C-alpha angles and dihedrals in degrees: 000000000000104000112146119259129211103050126134096029132193114196117190125193086216136355139164093245134345090214090057092051090047093050089052091051092046089051087056094051103268109175127245110285098031108154130206119190133170138188088220141005131197099200107031115161135208132185120303089029095289123152120244112221128194136154113252113275095003100092137049105245111183147148129194130199116226123192094181128028142157126246118273090045094162089056093045089056093047094051092048092053092048089049090054093048096049144239093318092065120110131184124230107204125294103011116318113125119218137185119195089355094302127111112249099162141029131192132202118191116193112184133183102182091177088062095040093240136112128172122212115201120193132181121188125183094222097158105005121143100217089212087067094059125087110288093247091063095051095093098047108027124089138182137217085232095225130133128269087251088064095062094085096045089048091051089053090052094048094051090053092049092047091047090052093045095049084064096052122114116241090253092052093047094048091049091052092045093051093049088062099037107143095190101051110131093358128130111247143178133203140170097293108021154352137241148116120306112235105182133272130296129227091279093053093254117148111244114218124184108215135179086262096046140276118326131184118223114211097189143336141090122305127191126209114238131197099280 
């Protein structure tokens, strides 16, 4: 799958959520590759219902409409973001992207296979000053430390990377993901248990070795422990 992404494009000075706008466009028949970007958003969302905060003009805020996509789409998006960032990027399962142990990018995938449409929302702290974020994020959020003028070039690189990764085989994707796995060998906890992360399986599930044996997590929030 190598269809170009990013055209047509709707850029908004401010919006509630690029994903919401992209869903509306998809529902009205927008083609594969349609892109929505914004300089600022008031109700950006991440996984687990969290808000996504970013000062105006300092972050890449984008959502792209897909009409055809492979399995493991959240992992595809995460690997593409990591590719665009560079060798230092690591992925915290399932699809948060970290640099130096701090979260620099979040991804929200909303798919409706019955309607042949998916929306991939991506936020990347390209030029964010972490001090400008809400206080509760200061210990966990990071930034690429680039300038606001780098947001557009980064978007271009990311669209190329995403186009490439959408064409990967499952084996290629899993290999790339595993090479950037931030949790491998780490002690983690989640709502329901604790153990040591041991990679992902062929379905993208997180494998965890616990005192009771190995389990595979389908979804949810995990936290890194001290191990």
